[in-house]
PLY file of the C-alpha trace (Angstrom):
ply
format ascii 1.0
element vertex 634
property float x
property float y
property float z
element edge 633
property int vertex1
property int vertex2
end_header
40.53 97.42 -68.01
39.68 94.44 -70.36
42.52 93.96 -72.77
42.21 92.66 -76.29
43.89 89.38 -75.16
41.31 88.96 -72.30
38.25 89.82 -74.55
39.10 87.50 -77.49
40.35 84.89 -74.97
37.02 85.15 -73.25
34.99 84.55 -76.45
37.38 81.82 -77.36
36.84 80.05 -74.02
33.06 80.36 -74.41
33.11 79.07 -77.83
35.19 75.98 -77.00
32.72 75.22 -74.22
29.82 75.58 -76.83
31.60 73.15 -79.11
31.97 70.61 -76.37
28.23 70.78 -75.61
27.32 70.48 -79.28
26.11 74.01 -79.59
27.26 75.31 -82.88
24.21 77.14 -83.88
21.15 76.49 -85.77
18.81 75.09 -83.19
16.78 77.43 -80.67
18.62 79.74 -78.32
22.25 79.52 -79.25
25.06 81.06 -77.25
27.44 80.20 -80.21
25.45 82.33 -82.46
25.62 85.37 -80.14
29.31 85.24 -80.07
31.11 87.65 -82.44
33.03 85.60 -85.01
35.15 86.00 -88.23
33.96 83.80 -91.05
36.29 83.21 -93.99
34.26 83.02 -97.26
35.49 82.44 -100.83
35.12 80.25 -103.75
37.28 77.25 -104.60
40.77 78.20 -105.63
40.25 81.77 -104.36
43.41 81.37 -102.21
41.37 81.20 -98.91
43.62 78.43 -97.33
46.62 80.33 -98.30
45.40 83.57 -96.56
44.75 81.56 -93.44
48.21 79.99 -93.47
49.70 83.41 -94.07
47.84 84.77 -91.05
49.08 81.84 -88.91
52.51 81.81 -90.41
52.37 78.06 -90.65
51.65 75.42 -93.40
48.94 73.40 -91.81
45.76 73.09 -93.85
44.92 70.06 -96.10
45.37 70.85 -99.78
44.05 69.08 -102.88
41.53 69.28 -105.79
37.81 69.78 -105.40
36.31 70.44 -101.93
39.05 70.13 -99.36
37.34 71.95 -96.39
34.31 69.83 -95.64
33.68 70.81 -92.14
33.94 74.38 -90.52
37.31 74.90 -88.80
37.23 77.17 -85.91
40.73 78.48 -85.68
41.65 80.18 -82.49
44.93 81.96 -82.43
46.86 82.65 -79.08
49.92 84.96 -79.14
52.63 83.67 -76.91
55.88 85.35 -75.60
58.71 85.53 -78.19
60.89 82.36 -78.04
58.16 80.14 -76.97
57.59 76.90 -79.02
54.68 76.89 -81.33
52.07 74.10 -80.84
48.59 73.26 -81.66
45.66 71.54 -79.77
42.37 70.19 -81.05
39.41 70.35 -78.86
38.59 66.62 -79.59
42.10 65.75 -78.19
42.54 68.10 -75.33
45.54 66.56 -73.75
47.57 66.09 -76.87
49.96 68.93 -78.26
50.96 69.07 -81.87
54.24 70.63 -82.59
54.60 69.17 -86.08
52.20 71.15 -88.22
52.16 68.25 -90.88
50.53 66.15 -88.11
47.96 68.92 -87.67
47.16 68.78 -91.41
46.71 65.03 -91.08
44.47 65.33 -87.93
42.25 67.67 -89.55
41.78 65.32 -92.56
41.31 62.33 -90.28
38.71 64.15 -88.03
36.78 65.34 -91.10
36.61 61.75 -92.27
35.43 60.63 -88.89
32.23 62.64 -89.36
31.72 62.65 -93.02
33.47 59.27 -94.02
35.67 58.79 -96.98
33.07 60.52 -99.09
33.09 64.09 -100.38
30.17 64.97 -98.27
30.04 67.96 -95.95
29.13 68.35 -92.17
28.11 71.43 -90.29
29.87 69.99 -87.06
32.84 72.25 -86.61
36.57 71.20 -85.78
38.03 73.34 -83.01
41.79 74.05 -83.38
43.84 76.26 -81.16
47.29 77.51 -82.26
49.75 79.10 -79.86
52.62 81.01 -81.41
54.66 84.20 -81.01
53.88 84.78 -84.73
50.14 85.43 -84.48
47.76 87.84 -83.11
44.91 87.08 -80.77
42.13 86.18 -83.31
39.55 83.51 -84.00
38.62 82.71 -87.55
36.05 80.20 -88.94
37.23 78.57 -92.10
34.13 77.55 -94.22
34.02 75.25 -97.16
34.65 76.93 -100.55
31.77 77.97 -102.57
31.50 75.94 -105.80
29.17 75.99 -108.93
29.15 72.28 -110.01
29.17 69.00 -108.22
32.02 66.64 -109.16
32.03 62.88 -109.36
31.35 61.37 -105.99
29.30 64.43 -104.79
25.53 64.70 -104.25
23.74 66.79 -106.75
22.81 69.13 -103.78
26.41 69.75 -102.79
26.37 73.29 -104.36
23.31 74.45 -102.38
24.40 72.50 -99.30
27.64 74.46 -99.14
25.87 77.86 -99.89
23.34 77.03 -97.15
26.17 76.31 -94.54
28.04 79.54 -95.39
24.83 81.53 -95.07
23.92 79.97 -91.70
27.20 81.52 -90.37
27.49 84.82 -92.32
23.84 85.83 -92.04
24.15 86.13 -88.35
24.38 89.98 -87.12
27.37 89.10 -84.94
29.39 87.63 -87.81
32.26 89.54 -89.42
32.65 88.40 -93.03
36.19 87.92 -94.53
35.33 87.89 -98.20
38.27 86.49 -100.29
38.37 87.10 -104.00
41.23 86.48 -106.46
42.35 89.45 -108.19
43.28 87.64 -111.45
39.43 87.13 -112.06
36.57 89.47 -112.69
35.66 90.66 -109.21
32.14 91.28 -110.33
31.69 87.38 -110.52
33.24 86.87 -107.14
31.22 84.30 -105.17
32.38 85.75 -101.82
31.26 89.29 -102.81
28.01 88.07 -104.12
26.98 86.13 -101.11
28.21 88.85 -98.66
26.31 91.68 -100.30
23.16 89.48 -100.07
23.42 88.95 -96.31
25.27 92.30 -95.39
23.80 94.95 -97.59
23.75 98.70 -97.09
20.45 100.51 -97.09
21.14 101.95 -100.49
21.96 98.28 -101.67
18.60 97.04 -100.23
16.84 99.57 -102.40
18.86 98.67 -105.49
18.44 94.95 -104.71
14.77 95.40 -105.64
15.67 96.53 -109.20
18.71 94.43 -110.03
20.19 91.25 -108.20
23.54 91.99 -110.01
24.05 95.40 -108.49
27.66 95.39 -107.24
28.16 98.51 -105.31
27.51 98.09 -101.69
28.93 99.08 -98.37
28.51 96.20 -96.03
29.03 96.99 -92.42
30.28 93.51 -91.51
32.35 92.62 -94.62
36.18 92.93 -94.97
37.24 92.48 -98.49
40.55 90.60 -99.29
42.18 90.44 -102.81
44.44 87.55 -103.43
46.76 86.64 -106.27
47.73 90.34 -107.12
51.00 89.12 -108.45
49.29 86.85 -110.98
47.24 89.58 -112.78
47.53 90.16 -116.35
50.49 92.42 -117.35
49.55 96.08 -117.53
46.50 95.53 -115.15
46.17 96.23 -111.42
43.50 96.25 -108.67
44.32 99.78 -107.28
40.75 100.97 -107.79
39.38 98.08 -105.79
41.97 98.36 -102.98
41.31 102.04 -102.79
37.62 101.41 -102.45
36.59 103.45 -105.50
35.31 100.56 -107.49
33.60 98.42 -104.83
32.95 100.38 -101.76
33.08 98.79 -98.29
32.88 100.35 -94.76
36.22 98.67 -94.17
39.40 98.89 -96.08
40.33 96.23 -98.71
43.43 94.31 -98.09
45.76 92.86 -100.70
47.47 89.51 -100.09
50.31 87.95 -102.14
50.35 84.23 -101.15
53.11 81.78 -101.85
53.32 80.55 -105.41
52.87 76.87 -106.15
56.63 76.59 -106.79
57.05 77.94 -103.21
54.70 75.49 -101.75
56.35 72.56 -103.51
59.76 73.79 -102.21
58.28 74.08 -98.67
59.17 77.74 -98.50
58.78 78.84 -94.82
55.84 81.00 -94.19
57.81 83.64 -92.25
60.03 83.88 -95.26
56.99 84.17 -97.45
55.63 86.93 -95.26
58.91 88.95 -95.73
58.66 88.44 -99.52
54.93 89.73 -99.38
56.07 92.85 -97.68
58.94 93.48 -100.22
56.46 92.92 -103.05
54.06 95.69 -101.90
56.86 98.14 -100.81
58.78 97.83 -104.23
55.54 97.73 -106.36
54.87 100.80 -108.42
51.15 100.24 -108.29
50.75 99.44 -104.62
53.73 101.08 -103.07
51.61 103.85 -101.53
49.20 101.33 -99.96
52.05 99.03 -98.68
51.34 99.95 -95.01
47.81 98.51 -95.37
48.58 95.51 -97.34
49.69 91.90 -96.51
48.57 88.96 -94.15
50.22 90.54 -91.06
48.21 93.72 -91.44
45.03 91.78 -92.17
45.56 89.88 -88.95
45.85 93.05 -86.82
43.06 94.68 -88.46
40.84 91.76 -87.80
42.03 91.45 -84.30
41.40 95.07 -83.48
37.93 95.05 -85.05
36.92 91.62 -83.46
37.90 93.34 -80.05
35.71 96.31 -80.82
32.74 94.31 -81.85
33.11 92.12 -78.65
33.06 95.22 -76.52
29.75 96.39 -78.32
28.20 93.01 -78.06
29.04 92.10 -74.50
25.77 93.73 -72.89
23.52 91.74 -75.40
25.49 88.54 -74.72
25.01 89.11 -70.99
21.27 89.71 -71.50
20.95 86.42 -73.55
22.85 84.53 -70.96
20.64 85.68 -68.07
17.44 84.96 -70.08
18.85 81.48 -70.93
19.78 80.74 -67.33
16.24 81.70 -66.22
14.56 79.64 -68.83
16.83 76.58 -68.19
16.17 76.71 -64.47
12.48 76.94 -65.02
12.63 73.98 -67.37
14.68 71.94 -64.91
12.23 72.68 -62.14
9.43 71.59 -64.52
10.91 68.27 -65.34
12.56 67.82 -61.89
16.11 68.17 -60.52
18.43 65.31 -60.33
18.03 62.84 -57.47
20.66 62.25 -54.88
22.14 58.83 -54.71
21.89 57.97 -51.04
18.98 55.83 -49.78
17.73 58.45 -47.34
17.46 61.13 -50.13
15.79 58.55 -52.43
13.22 57.70 -49.68
12.51 61.27 -49.05
12.01 61.92 -52.82
9.58 58.98 -53.09
7.53 60.25 -50.05
7.44 63.70 -51.51
6.01 62.33 -54.75
3.46 60.33 -52.72
2.45 63.47 -50.83
2.14 65.40 -53.99
-0.15 62.74 -55.50
-2.24 62.49 -52.30
-2.75 66.30 -52.31
-3.95 66.08 -55.86
-6.30 63.15 -55.11
-7.75 64.94 -52.13
-8.36 68.12 -54.28
-10.45 65.90 -56.63
-12.53 64.55 -53.67
-13.03 68.02 -51.93
-13.89 69.98 -54.93
-10.56 71.72 -55.76
-10.55 69.70 -58.81
-13.27 68.04 -60.89
-14.45 64.43 -60.34
-15.49 64.09 -56.65
-18.94 65.49 -57.40
-19.61 62.17 -59.39
-19.76 60.36 -56.07
-22.53 62.61 -55.00
-24.30 61.80 -58.19
-24.29 58.28 -57.29
-26.13 58.96 -54.03
-28.45 61.61 -55.38
-29.44 59.91 -58.65
-28.15 56.41 -59.25
-29.16 54.92 -55.86
-32.65 56.41 -55.75
-33.33 55.37 -59.25
-32.09 51.84 -58.52
-34.51 51.77 -55.47
-37.38 52.76 -57.50
-36.90 49.94 -59.97
-37.04 47.23 -57.33
-39.79 44.62 -58.24
-41.89 45.19 -55.13
-45.10 45.04 -57.19
-44.41 41.64 -58.34
-43.21 40.46 -55.03
-46.31 41.87 -53.18
-48.95 40.84 -55.82
-51.91 39.05 -54.37
-50.84 35.78 -55.89
-47.32 35.84 -54.34
-48.63 37.17 -51.04
-51.04 34.20 -50.83
-48.14 31.83 -51.77
-45.81 33.19 -49.04
-48.47 33.41 -46.51
-49.65 29.95 -47.06
-46.20 28.44 -47.17
-45.28 30.29 -43.91
-48.26 28.79 -42.09
-47.07 25.19 -42.95
-49.48 22.44 -41.91
-51.19 24.69 -39.28
-52.81 27.88 -40.71
-52.43 31.04 -38.59
-55.19 31.76 -35.99
-55.29 35.55 -35.84
-52.84 37.36 -38.34
-50.25 35.72 -40.67
-47.32 37.04 -38.61
-44.82 34.54 -40.22
-46.13 35.49 -43.62
-45.57 39.07 -42.88
-42.12 38.44 -41.78
-41.25 36.47 -44.87
-42.75 38.92 -47.17
-40.74 41.66 -45.45
-37.38 39.77 -45.32
-37.92 38.91 -49.07
-38.54 42.51 -50.06
-35.65 43.83 -47.93
-33.46 41.26 -49.67
-33.94 43.40 -52.84
-32.02 46.33 -51.37
-28.74 44.48 -51.41
-28.49 44.92 -55.24
-28.62 48.81 -55.17
-26.40 48.86 -52.05
-23.67 46.92 -53.67
-24.15 48.75 -56.97
-23.43 52.00 -55.10
-20.38 50.49 -53.50
-19.06 49.52 -57.00
-19.93 52.78 -58.55
-18.07 54.75 -55.95
-15.05 52.36 -56.23
-14.85 52.97 -60.06
-15.07 56.73 -59.48
-12.18 56.42 -56.98
-10.05 54.34 -59.21
-10.52 56.85 -62.09
-9.63 59.72 -59.64
-6.51 57.74 -58.82
-5.55 57.50 -62.43
-6.22 61.23 -63.04
-4.40 62.36 -60.00
-1.27 60.36 -61.00
-1.40 61.92 -64.60
-1.95 65.37 -63.13
0.99 65.15 -60.42
3.75 66.94 -62.30
6.46 65.60 -60.01
5.43 61.93 -60.72
5.72 62.24 -64.60
9.49 61.65 -64.64
9.02 58.38 -62.78
6.97 55.81 -64.66
7.98 52.94 -62.39
6.85 54.93 -59.33
3.73 55.91 -61.09
2.88 52.30 -61.60
3.60 51.17 -58.02
1.59 54.01 -56.57
-1.34 53.13 -58.84
-1.08 49.49 -57.82
-0.95 50.40 -53.98
-3.78 52.71 -54.31
-6.07 50.35 -56.30
-5.18 47.54 -53.82
-6.24 49.83 -51.00
-9.49 50.88 -52.81
-10.22 47.17 -53.28
-9.81 46.68 -49.54
-12.04 49.71 -48.85
-14.70 48.26 -51.34
-14.90 44.92 -49.63
-15.25 46.56 -46.17
-17.93 48.74 -47.63
-19.83 45.93 -49.14
-19.82 44.00 -45.94
-21.12 47.11 -44.09
-24.00 47.90 -46.51
-25.03 44.27 -46.61
-24.93 44.19 -42.90
-27.08 47.17 -42.69
-29.68 45.52 -45.00
-29.46 42.29 -42.94
-29.98 44.24 -39.78
-33.31 45.53 -41.17
-34.44 42.00 -41.73
-33.07 40.79 -38.42
-35.23 43.13 -36.23
-38.38 44.66 -37.53
-39.70 48.02 -36.18
-42.78 46.86 -34.11
-44.08 50.29 -33.67
-44.96 50.52 -37.40
-47.51 47.67 -36.97
-48.81 48.79 -33.58
-49.87 52.09 -35.23
-51.61 50.34 -38.12
-55.37 50.47 -37.93
-56.68 47.48 -39.86
-60.34 48.62 -39.97
-61.87 45.71 -42.07
-60.35 43.09 -39.72
-61.08 44.34 -36.19
-63.99 45.09 -33.78
-63.42 47.71 -31.03
-63.95 46.60 -27.66
-66.28 49.20 -25.95
-64.47 48.73 -22.64
-61.05 49.07 -24.27
-61.09 51.01 -27.61
-57.47 50.51 -28.19
-57.75 46.77 -28.15
-58.80 45.10 -31.41
-60.41 41.85 -31.69
-60.64 39.66 -34.72
-63.57 39.95 -36.99
-64.67 36.28 -37.55
-66.54 37.37 -40.82
-63.33 38.36 -42.69
-62.17 35.94 -45.33
-58.40 35.35 -44.93
-57.99 34.14 -48.39
-59.95 37.00 -50.13
-58.29 39.41 -52.44
-59.01 42.34 -50.42
-57.37 40.65 -47.25
-54.38 39.61 -49.34
-54.09 43.15 -50.89
-54.16 44.60 -47.36
-51.27 42.43 -46.26
-49.42 43.53 -49.43
-50.11 47.27 -48.70
-49.04 46.93 -45.11
-45.77 45.19 -46.11
-45.27 47.80 -48.94
-45.64 50.63 -46.35
-43.14 49.08 -44.06
-40.74 48.54 -46.97
-41.12 52.27 -47.99
-40.08 53.17 -44.51
-36.99 50.83 -44.69
-36.25 52.31 -48.14
-36.26 55.72 -46.87
-33.92 54.68 -44.13
-31.50 52.93 -46.31
-31.48 55.65 -48.98
-29.70 57.94 -46.39
-27.76 55.28 -44.46
-26.10 53.44 -47.45
-24.34 56.68 -48.63
-23.11 57.35 -45.01
-21.61 53.78 -44.85
-20.03 54.06 -48.43
-18.44 57.44 -47.66
-17.21 56.18 -44.23
-15.66 53.08 -45.57
-14.44 54.14 -48.97
-14.16 57.88 -49.49
-13.08 58.67 -45.88
-10.55 55.76 -45.84
-9.22 56.88 -49.15
-8.58 60.37 -47.85
-6.98 59.07 -44.63
-4.95 56.03 -45.48
-4.82 55.28 -49.35
-1.06 54.71 -49.28
-0.50 53.82 -45.71
0.51 50.09 -46.64
2.78 51.56 -49.56
4.57 53.76 -47.01
5.27 50.63 -44.85
6.49 48.65 -47.72
8.73 51.39 -49.18
10.36 51.96 -45.60
11.55 48.42 -45.75
13.13 48.62 -49.16
16.93 48.52 -49.84
18.69 51.38 -51.77
18.70 49.53 -54.92
15.06 48.91 -54.70
14.34 52.43 -53.93
16.49 53.40 -56.87
14.50 51.06 -59.19
11.31 53.08 -58.13
13.04 56.34 -59.35
14.02 54.72 -62.64
13.20 57.57 -65.02
12.38 57.55 -68.71
15.76 57.58 -70.45
14.49 60.26 -72.80
13.74 62.40 -69.89
17.14 61.66 -68.18
18.94 62.57 -71.37
16.98 65.87 -71.65
17.76 66.78 -68.05
21.48 65.97 -68.56
21.72 68.23 -71.65
19.75 71.05 -69.91
22.10 70.84 -66.92
25.10 70.95 -69.05
23.76 73.91 -71.02
23.05 75.58 -67.70
26.54 75.02 -66.59
27.89 76.28 -69.76
25.78 79.59 -69.40
26.74 80.09 -65.64
30.38 79.48 -66.42
30.24 81.89 -69.37
28.63 84.52 -66.96
31.37 83.91 -64.41
34.01 84.31 -67.22
32.57 87.64 -68.35
32.34 88.86 -64.71
36.00 87.90 -64.15
36.96 90.36 -67.01
37.80 93.89 -65.68
35.30 96.13 -67.55
35.83 99.74 -67.86
0 1
1 2
2 3
3 4
4 5
5 6
6 7
7 8
8 9
9 10
10 11
11 12
12 13
13 14
14 15
15 16
16 17
17 18
18 19
19 20
20 21
21 22
22 23
23 24
24 25
25 26
26 27
27 28
28 29
29 30
30 31
31 32
32 33
33 34
34 35
35 36
36 37
37 38
38 39
39 40
40 41
41 42
42 43
43 44
44 45
45 46
46 47
47 48
48 49
49 50
50 51
51 52
52 53
53 54
54 55
55 56
56 57
57 58
58 59
59 60
60 61
61 62
62 63
63 64
64 65
65 66
66 67
67 68
68 69
69 70
70 71
71 72
72 73
73 74
74 75
75 76
76 77
77 78
78 79
79 80
80 81
81 82
82 83
83 84
84 85
85 86
86 87
87 88
88 89
89 90
90 91
91 92
92 93
93 94
94 95
95 96
96 97
97 98
98 99
99 100
100 101
101 102
102 103
103 104
104 105
105 106
106 107
107 108
108 109
109 110
110 111
111 112
112 113
113 114
114 115
115 116
116 117
117 118
118 119
119 120
120 121
121 122
122 123
123 124
124 125
125 126
126 127
127 128
128 129
129 130
130 131
131 132
132 133
133 134
134 135
135 136
136 137
137 138
138 139
139 140
140 141
141 142
142 143
143 144
144 145
145 146
146 147
147 148
148 149
149 150
150 151
151 152
152 153
153 154
154 155
155 156
156 157
157 158
158 159
159 160
160 161
161 162
162 163
163 164
164 165
165 166
166 167
167 168
168 169
169 170
170 171
171 172
172 173
173 174
174 175
175 176
176 177
177 178
178 179
179 180
180 181
181 182
182 183
183 184
184 185
185 186
186 187
187 188
188 189
189 190
190 191
191 192
192 193
193 194
194 195
195 196
196 197
197 198
198 199
199 200
200 201
201 202
202 203
203 204
204 205
205 206
206 207
207 208
208 209
209 210
210 211
211 212
212 213
213 214
214 215
215 216
216 217
217 218
218 219
219 220
220 221
221 222
222 223
223 224
224 225
225 226
226 227
227 228
228 229
229 230
230 231
231 232
232 233
233 234
234 235
235 236
236 237
237 238
238 239
239 240
240 241
241 242
242 243
243 244
244 245
245 246
246 247
247 248
248 249
249 250
250 251
251 252
252 253
253 254
254 255
255 256
256 257
257 258
258 259
259 260
260 261
261 262
262 263
263 264
264 265
265 266
266 267
267 268
268 269
269 270
270 271
271 272
272 273
273 274
274 275
275 276
276 277
277 278
278 279
279 280
280 281
281 282
282 283
283 284
284 285
285 286
286 287
287 288
288 289
289 290
290 291
291 292
292 293
293 294
294 295
295 296
296 297
297 298
298 299
299 300
300 301
301 302
302 303
303 304
304 305
305 306
306 307
307 308
308 309
309 310
310 311
311 312
312 313
313 314
314 315
315 316
316 317
317 318
318 319
319 320
320 321
321 322
322 323
323 324
324 325
325 326
326 327
327 328
328 329
329 330
330 331
331 332
332 333
333 334
334 335
335 336
336 337
337 338
338 339
339 340
340 341
341 342
342 343
343 344
344 345
345 346
346 347
347 348
348 349
349 350
350 351
351 352
352 353
353 354
354 355
355 356
356 357
357 358
358 359
359 360
360 361
361 362
362 363
363 364
364 365
365 366
366 367
367 368
368 369
369 370
370 371
371 372
372 373
373 374
374 375
375 376
376 377
377 378
378 379
379 380
380 381
381 382
382 383
383 384
384 385
385 386
386 387
387 388
388 389
389 390
390 391
391 392
392 393
393 394
394 395
395 396
396 397
397 398
398 399
399 400
400 401
401 402
402 403
403 404
404 405
405 406
406 407
407 408
408 409
409 410
410 411
411 412
412 413
413 414
414 415
415 416
416 417
417 418
418 419
419 420
420 421
421 422
422 423
423 424
424 425
425 426
426 427
427 428
428 429
429 430
430 431
431 432
432 433
433 434
434 435
435 436
436 437
437 438
438 439
439 440
440 441
441 442
442 443
443 444
444 445
445 446
446 447
447 448
448 449
449 450
450 451
451 452
452 453
453 454
454 455
455 456
456 457
457 458
458 459
459 460
460 461
461 462
462 463
463 464
464 465
465 466
466 467
467 468
468 469
469 470
470 471
471 472
472 473
473 474
474 475
475 476
476 477
477 478
478 479
479 480
480 481
481 482
482 483
483 484
484 485
485 486
486 487
487 488
488 489
489 490
490 491
491 492
492 493
493 494
494 495
495 496
496 497
497 498
498 499
499 500
500 501
501 502
502 503
503 504
504 505
505 506
506 507
507 508
508 509
509 510
510 511
511 512
512 513
513 514
514 515
515 516
516 517
517 518
518 519
519 520
520 521
521 522
522 523
523 524
524 525
525 526
526 527
527 528
528 529
529 530
530 531
531 532
532 533
533 534
534 535
535 536
536 537
537 538
538 539
539 540
540 541
541 542
542 543
543 544
544 545
545 546
546 547
547 548
548 549
549 550
550 551
551 552
552 553
553 554
554 555
555 556
556 557
557 558
558 559
559 560
560 561
561 562
562 563
563 564
564 565
565 566
566 567
567 568
568 569
569 570
570 571
571 572
572 573
573 574
574 575
575 576
576 577
577 578
578 579
579 580
580 581
581 582
582 583
583 584
584 585
585 586
586 587
587 588
588 589
589 590
590 591
591 592
592 593
593 594
594 595
595 596
596 597
597 598
598 599
599 600
600 601
601 602
602 603
603 604
604 605
605 606
606 607
607 608
608 609
609 610
610 611
611 612
612 613
613 614
614 615
615 616
616 617
617 618
618 619
619 620
620 621
621 622
622 623
623 624
624 625
625 626
626 627
627 628
628 629
629 630
630 631
631 632
632 633
């Protein structure tokens, strides 16, 4: 069965781990905020510090005028066996024990100044203090800065609202038990602690009344414990019996009266244990409070709070477990998204780099094969851009009558052709075919630019690579170098294909031509043509016929290249990009030393810090789950 000690100790342990991690509420999903706590609330000079010291049985809190408590103090009390020495430990000094409680007071002041400076500013970063003593009960209390109404010299004008906001941030949480401390020698209707408590912990009836009057003072807060201090300082003839009996200000939980040490006792360093005895005697001998003596005093308050805290912890454990499980799932998912830590040995680093490369290569191939957009643009080059470029070639100008005459004449040289201007034909064809090199190279360059863009997009879309900017840059450089090699090979190939068309003409095309105006049929051999001596080889009709014949041959070549150029480009660029885009990079990476591999996996510092924080938080939640499982629930 889970005991009170184990339950409160469990929460204390988780709370300390939260503090180390920097989780003290206020940001996103917070385990700290899910833990049941007891927050001590009161105005300045309400006796708040004296109550805490009475509960502990030690004089250990800083004293002075103005705002003394400027950071939340998480006070964890651990009951030890009788006769054991009392000592205190701070979470920020885990290996140092304080047996001198005057040193504890000084350390609280020093640690406060470490965060807030020597100013009178406040901070929501808590100080964690554990006290081990046979004179305490197992209990955790959070001492908050005292509520104030005006800023004093050296404080910002917003200090009043800042303190109230800090107090609210603790007590408005549904798992927070509120210890509202009010001085009995002042009008309780004006108590700062009661006022703020009833605003964050009203009963249903109070919620209705609140709509009509913000000063309605009768409420029955479910999370609030009322404490009246300075009962011995009330005006003669007055008492607080109606309050303590719950007849004037009703609460779900009983009011507890406290009689703290007087200022004279403090000045004389009266021992807290002696002060507790005097407090018991005061209530037992008081004619007004004698009938309530068994429910009054700091010792009773400590037991009451400890028992109630244990009850609340039992009630909240299921919701805490649910929150922890949800947080573990979310943290694991986030760590998977941004990537797990990398092992330190070179083999693991090389394996990780190759995994990243394969992930990138997979995305890149998906773009080319249609699984992702972008690859269709390559087909657009072949289906639209290349045919359009071929149509724009200046064959009309090249095969004009004037240019045909010039080329044919120049080809004949000093001796004109006898039958047909074969050299003129060849020169006209070679000159025309040369124009195909431009569209062919343009197709190569267009596909190259598309592949480069797909590399860039693939790197950006590869989730595994996002955490490694250096590796991204190296993969991009290696891929672009490979694409450049593929482009050069593709350019050489398409130019070679064009040159091949010039190097060997398709004779069958000309054998099938029927040059009707320029031939006579031999009756003995109808397939044999003989020159017609009456044809003027310098006439426009003759030159037009030559241009028309060359144009027909060029159209045949154009149809051939329109299909063969895409095949060459795909073979040399697209196919090679799919097969061997990072082959040289793999070879280079395999030769690198451990430090060089580590440099490739040099992550963004912000991402590394985020992973570190997520991993620590995950460890916290897992440890909290183990701690909860270790408690024997019944």
